[in-house]
N, C-alpha and C positions, 0 to 999 in steps of 0.2 A: 257136228256137221262141218263147222269151219275148219276144224283140224284135218278132216278128210280132204277138204279142198287144198289146203296148203301142202299136205303130203303128196297129193296128186301132182301139184306144180313142181314139187321137189323131184319126183320121179321123172317128170318130163324134162326138167333141166339136166338131170344126170344123163338121160338118154341123149339129149342134144349135145352134152359135153363129150360123150363117147363118139358121137357122129361128127363132131366138129373137125373142120379141115385144118385149122391153124391152132397153134398153142394159145394165142390170144383169145380166140373164141372159146376154147376149152376152159380157160381160166375164168372168163366172164360167166359161163354156164355153171361152173363149180361154185363161184361166188354167189350166184342167184340161188343155187340149191341150198347153200348154207343159210342164206337169209330166209328161205322158205322153211327150213328146218326150225329156225328160231321162232318164226311166226306160228308154226304148228305147235311148238312147245308152249308158247304163251296162250294160244287158243285153248289148249287142254286145261291149263291152269285157271283160265277165266270162266270155263264152262261150269255152270251151276246145275246141280242135279234138280230136275223138275220137282221132285217130291219136297226137297228142302226149300224151294222158292214159293210153294203154295201156302196159303194161310191154313190154320188148323181146321178140320172139318167141324161142321155144326150138325149135331144129332137132334132130331125131333124127339121129344119125350111125350109119349101118349098118356092121356089122362087115365087114371086107375080104372074107371068104369069101362072105357073102351077096351082096355087091355083084358079085362076079365070076360067081356062078351066074346072077343075073338078067340079066347082060349077054350070056351065052352063049345064052339062050333066044330 
């Protein structure tokens, strides 16, 4: 999610650089785009897969008598 945000900011800066009237403004927008690119790269490295961050599941074990009664039905 965070990576998407920074990539969007990068695209906006590149568009602003293309639309800039002066070379100084263009340089500033290209610099910002580069910084946003680095931010996006670090955000993707820090992103943790949700499955890896959750604790292991706990499975309920049914008593033997309850298991045989439900199998007969």
